[in-house]
C-alpha positions as CSV (number, residue, x, y, z in Angstrom):
1,X,13.1,-88.3,43.7
2,X,13.7,-87.1,47.2
3,X,15.9,-88.4,49.8
4,X,16.3,-88.2,53.4
5,X,19.1,-88.7,54.9
6,X,21.3,-88.3,58.5
7,X,25.1,-88.5,59.5
8,X,24.7,-89.5,62.5
9,X,22.9,-93.1,61.3
10,X,23.0,-93.7,57.8
11,X,25.9,-96.0,56.7
12,X,28.4,-94.9,54.5
13,X,26.8,-96.1,51.3
14,X,24.5,-93.9,51.6
15,X,26.4,-91.8,50.8
16,X,28.2,-93.4,47.9
17,X,28.3,-91.1,44.5
18,X,25.9,-88.8,46.1
19,X,27.4,-85.9,43.8
20,X,26.3,-87.8,40.3
21,X,22.9,-89.1,41.8
22,X,22.1,-85.4,42.7
23,X,23.2,-84.4,39.4
24,X,20.2,-87.4,37.8
25,X,17.9,-85.4,39.6
26,X,17.9,-86.7,43.4
27,X,16.7,-84.4,45.8
28,X,18.7,-85.2,49.1
29,X,17.6,-83.4,52.4
30,X,20.5,-84.1,55.0
31,X,19.4,-84.5,58.6
32,X,21.3,-82.4,61.5
33,X,24.1,-82.3,58.6
34,X,25.8,-79.1,60.7
35,X,25.7,-80.4,63.9
36,X,27.1,-83.8,63.2
37,X,30.1,-82.3,60.6
38,X,30.7,-79.5,63.2
39,X,30.1,-76.3,61.0
40,X,26.7,-75.3,62.9
41,X,28.9,-72.4,65.2
42,X,30.9,-71.8,62.7
43,X,28.2,-70.0,60.5
44,X,26.2,-68.8,63.6
45,X,28.9,-66.7,65.0
46,X,29.9,-65.1,61.5
47,X,25.9,-64.3,61.6
48,X,25.8,-62.6,65.2
49,X,29.1,-61.0,64.5
50,X,27.6,-59.3,61.2
51,X,24.2,-58.3,63.5
52,X,25.4,-56.7,66.0
53,X,28.2,-55.1,63.9
54,X,25.1,-53.8,62.1
55,X,22.0,-53.2,63.9
56,X,23.2,-53.6,67.4
57,X,24.4,-56.3,70.4
58,X,20.6,-56.6,71.3
59,X,19.6,-57.9,68.2
60,X,22.6,-60.3,68.9
61,X,21.5,-62.1,72.3
62,X,18.0,-61.6,71.1
63,X,18.6,-64.1,68.7
64,X,20.3,-66.2,70.6
65,X,17.9,-66.2,73.3
66,X,14.9,-66.3,70.7
67,X,16.4,-67.9,67.5
68,X,16.7,-66.3,64.3
69,X,12.8,-67.0,62.9
70,X,11.7,-64.2,65.6
71,X,14.3,-61.8,64.5
72,X,11.7,-59.8,62.6
73,X,10.5,-58.7,66.1
74,X,14.1,-56.5,66.7
75,X,15.1,-56.2,63.4
76,X,13.0,-53.3,61.6
77,X,12.6,-54.2,57.8
78,X,14.7,-51.9,57.0
79,X,17.2,-52.5,58.7
80,X,17.2,-56.1,57.0
81,X,19.3,-55.5,53.9
82,X,21.9,-53.8,55.9
83,X,22.2,-56.9,58.2
84,X,22.1,-58.9,54.9
85,X,25.1,-57.2,53.5
86,X,26.7,-57.5,57.8
87,X,25.9,-61.1,57.1
88,X,27.7,-61.5,53.7
89,X,30.6,-60.0,55.0
90,X,31.4,-62.6,57.9
91,X,30.3,-65.3,56.3
92,X,32.3,-65.6,52.6
93,X,36.0,-65.4,54.4
94,X,34.6,-69.0,55.6
95,X,33.9,-70.7,52.8
96,X,36.8,-72.7,52.2
97,X,37.0,-73.8,55.0
98,X,33.0,-74.4,55.8
99,X,33.1,-76.3,52.3
100,X,36.5,-78.2,52.9
101,X,35.4,-79.8,55.9
102,X,31.3,-80.3,54.2
103,X,32.8,-82.1,51.1
104,X,35.5,-84.6,53.1
105,X,32.1,-86.2,54.7
106,X,29.7,-85.7,52.0
107,X,31.1,-86.3,48.9
108,X,34.8,-87.9,49.7
109,X,35.5,-88.5,46.7
110,X,35.5,-84.9,45.6
111,X,39.3,-84.3,45.4
112,X,38.7,-80.7,44.4
113,X,36.1,-78.7,43.4
114,X,34.8,-75.4,41.8
115,X,32.5,-72.7,43.9
116,X,31.5,-69.4,43.9
117,X,33.1,-67.5,45.9
118,X,30.2,-66.0,47.4
119,X,27.7,-67.9,49.4
120,X,24.5,-66.5,49.5
121,X,22.9,-65.1,52.6
122,X,18.9,-65.9,53.0
123,X,16.4,-63.7,55.1
124,X,13.2,-63.5,54.1
125,X,10.9,-61.8,56.7
126,X,7.4,-61.9,56.7
127,X,5.6,-60.8,53.4
128,X,3.3,-58.1,55.2
129,X,6.0,-56.3,56.8
130,X,8.5,-56.2,53.9
131,X,6.0,-55.0,51.6
132,X,6.5,-51.8,52.8
133,X,10.2,-51.6,52.4
134,X,9.4,-52.6,48.9
135,X,12.0,-50.3,47.0
136,X,15.1,-50.5,49.1
137,X,14.3,-54.5,48.5
138,X,14.1,-54.3,45.1
139,X,17.7,-51.7,45.6
140,X,19.6,-54.6,47.5
141,X,18.2,-57.4,44.7
142,X,19.2,-55.2,42.3
143,X,23.1,-55.2,44.2
144,X,22.8,-59.4,45.1
145,X,20.4,-60.8,42.5
146,X,16.6,-62.3,43.5
147,X,15.9,-64.7,46.4
148,X,18.5,-62.9,48.9
149,X,15.7,-60.7,50.7
150,X,12.7,-61.4,49.0
151,X,10.6,-64.4,46.9
152,X,12.3,-65.8,44.2
153,X,10.3,-66.7,41.1
154,X,10.7,-70.6,39.4
155,X,13.8,-70.7,37.8
156,X,16.9,-72.8,36.8
157,X,20.2,-71.6,38.0
158,X,21.4,-72.2,34.7
159,X,19.4,-69.6,33.2
160,X,20.7,-67.0,35.1
161,X,24.9,-66.8,35.4
162,X,25.8,-70.2,37.3
163,X,26.7,-73.3,35.5
164,X,24.4,-76.1,34.3
165,X,26.9,-78.6,35.7
166,X,26.6,-77.2,39.5
167,X,24.7,-78.4,43.3
168,X,23.0,-75.8,45.1
169,X,23.7,-77.2,49.1
170,X,21.2,-74.9,50.5
171,X,20.9,-75.2,54.6
172,X,18.8,-74.0,57.2
173,X,20.8,-72.3,60.0
174,X,17.1,-71.0,61.6
175,X,14.0,-73.1,61.4
176,X,12.1,-72.7,58.7
177,X,8.3,-73.6,57.4
178,X,7.0,-75.4,54.3
179,X,4.8,-71.8,54.6
180,X,8.1,-69.7,54.0
181,X,10.7,-71.5,52.5
182,X,12.5,-73.2,49.0
183,X,10.4,-74.4,46.5
184,X,12.0,-77.5,43.9
185,X,9.3,-79.0,40.5
186,X,11.1,-82.7,40.6
187,X,8.6,-83.2,37.7
188,X,9.9,-81.1,35.8
189,X,13.6,-80.9,35.9
190,X,13.5,-82.1,32.4
191,X,12.4,-80.7,29.6
192,X,12.4,-77.5,27.8
193,X,10.5,-74.3,30.1
194,X,10.2,-70.3,28.2
195,X,12.2,-68.2,30.5
196,X,12.1,-64.2,30.8
197,X,15.7,-62.4,30.0
198,X,15.9,-61.7,34.2
199,X,16.2,-65.4,34.6
200,X,12.3,-66.6,36.1
201,X,10.2,-68.7,33.7
202,X,7.9,-66.7,31.2
203,X,4.6,-67.0,31.5
204,X,2.6,-69.5,30.2
205,X,4.4,-72.3,31.2
206,X,2.7,-74.9,33.4
207,X,4.8,-76.6,36.4
208,X,3.7,-79.1,38.5
209,X,3.3,-79.1,42.2
210,X,6.3,-78.0,43.9
211,X,8.0,-79.4,46.7
212,X,8.5,-78.2,50.3
213,X,10.6,-78.7,53.5
214,X,10.2,-78.0,56.7
215,X,13.5,-77.6,58.6
216,X,15.3,-77.7,61.1
217,X,18.4,-75.4,61.9
218,X,21.2,-77.4,60.4
219,X,19.3,-79.4,57.8
220,X,20.5,-79.1,54.3
221,X,18.5,-80.2,50.5
222,X,21.1,-80.8,47.4
223,X,19.3,-80.3,44.4
224,X,20.9,-80.7,40.6
225,X,20.9,-76.6,39.9
226,X,18.7,-77.6,37.0
227,X,16.3,-78.4,39.1
228,X,13.6,-75.7,38.0
229,X,13.2,-73.5,42.3
230,X,12.4,-70.5,43.4
231,X,10.5,-68.9,46.8
232,X,8.0,-69.6,48.8
233,X,6.4,-66.6,49.3
234,X,7.0,-65.6,53.3
235,X,3.2,-66.1,55.0
236,X,3.9,-66.8,58.5
237,X,5.1,-65.0,60.8
238,X,8.1,-66.3,61.0
239,X,11.6,-65.1,59.6
240,X,13.2,-67.8,57.0
241,X,17.1,-67.5,57.6
242,X,18.8,-69.6,54.9
243,X,22.8,-70.1,53.4
244,X,24.0,-71.4,50.1
245,X,26.2,-72.5,48.2
246,X,27.1,-73.2,44.7
247,X,29.5,-75.9,43.8
248,X,30.5,-78.0,40.6
249,X,32.2,-81.4,41.2
250,X,34.0,-80.8,37.5
251,X,35.1,-77.6,35.7
252,X,31.8,-75.4,35.9
253,X,30.1,-75.2,32.3
254,X,28.1,-71.8,31.9
255,X,25.6,-72.3,28.7
256,X,24.9,-68.9,29.7
257,X,26.2,-65.4,30.5
258,X,28.6,-65.5,33.8
259,X,29.5,-63.2,36.4
260,X,30.6,-65.2,39.6
261,X,33.7,-66.3,40.2
262,X,34.6,-69.9,40.7
263,X,36.9,-70.6,43.1
264,X,39.1,-74.3,42.7
265,X,39.2,-75.7,46.2
266,X,43.0,-76.5,45.8
267,X,43.7,-73.6,44.8
268,X,41.7,-71.8,47.0
269,X,43.9,-74.1,49.8
270,X,47.2,-73.1,49.0
271,X,48.8,-70.0,50.1
272,X,51.0,-69.3,47.3
273,X,48.4,-70.0,44.3
274,X,45.4,-68.7,46.3
275,X,44.8,-65.1,44.5
276,X,44.7,-67.1,41.5
277,X,42.4,-69.6,42.2
278,X,39.3,-68.3,39.8
279,X,41.0,-68.6,37.1
280,X,41.2,-72.8,37.0
281,X,36.9,-72.0,35.9
282,X,38.4,-69.4,33.5
283,X,40.4,-72.0,31.0
284,X,38.0,-72.8,29.0
285,X,36.1,-73.1,25.3
286,X,32.2,-72.0,27.9
287,X,33.6,-69.6,30.3
288,X,35.6,-67.6,26.8
289,X,31.9,-67.7,24.9
290,X,30.4,-66.4,28.0
291,X,32.9,-63.4,27.9
292,X,32.5,-63.0,23.9
293,X,28.3,-62.4,24.5
294,X,29.3,-59.9,27.8
295,X,31.7,-58.5,25.9
296,X,29.2,-58.0,23.2
297,X,25.8,-56.9,25.2
298,X,27.7,-53.6,26.5
299,X,29.4,-52.6,23.6
300,X,25.7,-53.2,21.3
301,X,23.4,-53.2,23.6
302,X,21.0,-53.7,20.9
303,X,22.8,-56.9,20.2
304,X,21.4,-58.6,23.4
305,X,18.6,-60.9,23.5
306,X,14.7,-60.2,24.3
307,X,12.6,-61.7,26.7
308,X,11.0,-64.9,24.2
309,X,7.7,-64.8,23.1
310,X,5.1,-66.2,25.6
311,X,3.1,-69.1,25.6
312,X,-0.2,-67.8,25.0
313,X,-2.7,-67.8,27.3
314,X,-4.7,-71.4,28.3
315,X,-8.5,-71.0,27.7
316,X,-10.9,-74.3,27.8
317,X,-14.5,-73.2,27.2
318,X,-17.2,-71.8,25.3
319,X,-19.6,-69.0,25.6
320,X,-23.2,-69.9,26.4
321,X,-25.8,-66.9,27.1
322,X,-25.0,-65.6,30.1
323,X,-21.8,-68.3,31.6
324,X,-19.3,-70.4,29.8
325,X,-19.5,-73.8,29.8
326,X,-16.3,-76.5,30.3
327,X,-16.5,-80.3,29.6
328,X,-15.6,-81.9,33.3
329,X,-13.9,-84.1,31.9
330,X,-11.3,-81.4,30.9
331,X,-10.5,-80.5,34.3
332,X,-9.0,-83.1,36.2
333,X,-9.3,-83.8,39.8
334,X,-7.0,-81.3,41.2
335,X,-6.6,-79.4,37.9
336,X,-6.6,-75.6,37.4
337,X,-7.9,-74.1,34.3
338,X,-8.0,-71.1,32.5
339,X,-11.7,-70.4,30.4
340,X,-11.0,-66.8,30.1
341,X,-8.2,-64.4,29.6
342,X,-9.9,-62.7,33.6
343,X,-11.3,-66.7,34.9
344,X,-9.4,-69.8,35.8
345,X,-11.4,-72.7,37.2
346,X,-10.0,-75.2,39.7
347,X,-11.4,-78.7,40.6
348,X,-11.3,-79.9,44.0
349,X,-13.3,-83.2,44.0
350,X,-15.0,-85.4,41.8
351,X,-18.4,-82.7,42.9
352,X,-17.0,-79.4,43.4
353,X,-15.3,-76.8,41.2
354,X,-14.4,-73.3,41.9
355,X,-13.9,-70.3,39.3
356,X,-11.6,-67.5,40.5
357,X,-9.9,-64.3,38.5
358,X,-6.9,-66.6,37.2
359,X,-4.3,-63.6,37.8
360,X,-2.1,-63.4,40.9
361,X,-2.2,-60.1,43.3
362,X,1.4,-60.9,44.4
363,X,3.6,-60.7,40.9
364,X,0.9,-61.6,38.1
365,X,1.4,-65.3,38.1
366,X,-1.2,-66.8,36.1
367,X,-2.6,-69.6,38.4
368,X,-4.1,-71.0,35.9
369,X,-0.2,-73.0,35.9
370,X,-0.9,-73.2,39.3
371,X,-2.7,-76.5,41.2
372,X,-5.5,-77.9,43.6
373,X,-3.9,-78.6,47.8
374,X,-6.4,-78.8,49.0
375,X,-9.1,-76.6,49.5
376,X,-6.8,-74.0,48.0
377,X,-5.1,-73.0,45.0
378,X,-1.8,-72.2,44.4
379,X,-0.3,-69.8,43.3
380,X,3.4,-71.4,41.1
381,X,5.2,-69.0,41.2
382,X,6.1,-68.5,44.5
383,X,3.5,-70.9,46.0
384,X,0.9,-68.7,47.3
385,X,-2.2,-70.7,48.8
386,X,-5.2,-68.8,48.1
387,X,-8.5,-69.8,50.0
388,X,-11.3,-71.5,47.0
389,X,-13.9,-70.5,49.6
390,X,-13.0,-66.5,50.4
391,X,-10.1,-66.0,47.9
392,X,-7.9,-64.6,50.4
393,X,-4.2,-65.7,51.4
394,X,-2.6,-65.7,54.1
395,X,-0.8,-62.6,53.0
396,X,-3.1,-59.9,54.7
397,X,-1.6,-56.9,52.7
398,X,-2.4,-58.7,49.3
399,X,-6.2,-58.4,47.2
400,X,-8.1,-61.6,47.3
401,X,-9.0,-63.3,44.0
402,X,-12.6,-62.2,42.9
403,X,-14.9,-65.8,43.7
404,X,-16.9,-66.9,40.7
405,X,-19.9,-68.9,40.2
406,X,-19.4,-72.3,39.6
407,X,-21.7,-75.7,39.1
408,X,-20.8,-78.8,38.1
409,X,-24.5,-79.9,35.5
410,X,-24.2,-83.0,34.3
411,X,-20.9,-83.8,32.3
412,X,-19.8,-79.5,32.2
413,X,-19.2,-76.9,34.7
414,X,-21.2,-74.6,34.2
415,X,-19.5,-70.9,35.5
416,X,-21.1,-67.6,35.4
417,X,-18.5,-64.4,34.7
418,X,-21.3,-61.8,35.9
419,X,-22.1,-63.5,39.2
420,X,-19.3,-63.3,41.3
421,X,-19.3,-64.1,45.1
422,X,-19.0,-61.8,47.5
423,X,-16.0,-61.8,50.0
424,X,-18.1,-60.7,52.9
425,X,-21.1,-63.7,51.7
426,X,-18.1,-65.7,52.3
427,X,-17.0,-64.1,55.4
428,X,-20.4,-64.6,56.7
429,X,-21.0,-68.5,55.6
430,X,-18.0,-69.7,57.0
431,X,-18.5,-68.0,60.5
């Protein structure tokens, strides 16, 4: 369920039991939340301080003039990790003040809460620019985790090292569009999914169409950390800049390993208790179990669990002479299904089908686990659409999918694996 609110226009009852609603699966977008809580300037000034200290005052001045969404135009891609580190250093000390003020307005019933000591700073420059600096970006991800300066695959935070009873507060500091933002998979909120040690969903896991968001500076998306969520691979010529906080209204529960410090908000405000404000989150069985697992894995690396065996890749239909036959009824409008290890078929409408190679050239996501959006086939891992006519995405540095001849004949779909439709021919047809 998606709910949109405005602090300025909403009656107080709109925010009643908001925490319980979010933890029950409601995804909430609050427009202009930072402006209405008078917290926008705090994040902006801390960000500008980090920019000026890391890459110089001129870059900060340009950001003030033109907006954070254009920061890739005057900051080199290779400097994004250093810039992000500097903004981390500036934002972190403001987290207690920021969250205390925000929570007082949005969650007035929460006298005390627990929050991840270090917020998450997320600069995603256009993929085509970042790709040339993959090594530096991967090094940054190893130090800070995925999703900060590059796209994160679908995951639940509790698969990593975060509480299962937490909330994500995901703030747009610059403007964000559906082509470079956040994904949430509300239809996959319930149910089990296999996942990798990296925290990403396993290969072979089918996902439903994701929610994406158009956000203006100051908007916030709030959702349960156990929603499957991830990043859109940035296919736009704009930088996505967001800052997110994880917190728990009650003592956090850690089902898996736990590395981050969670601060008790009441103790964090106390000059006497601030130095030990992380202790209350540790005094519980789930933290102790996590600590024991970490210690065992460090002392006996072979005891650490490996990745689960992925689900077998879906293959429907049968080979008949030079083609593959699939029952039309087995591919609903809007569905993508695997018909061989290498190919999938998508039904764009009642009368139109297309067949393409099934692995996304970005990270190998299985398009047979994705969906149709208009005339595009969407990779479920990073919400990247591929044009069904050309096989191309808006990320010019990525290879195109191979488009294969496919047609509907009576109650069957016929796909001809040895008859690729050349992209050159498709381009000429579209001209």
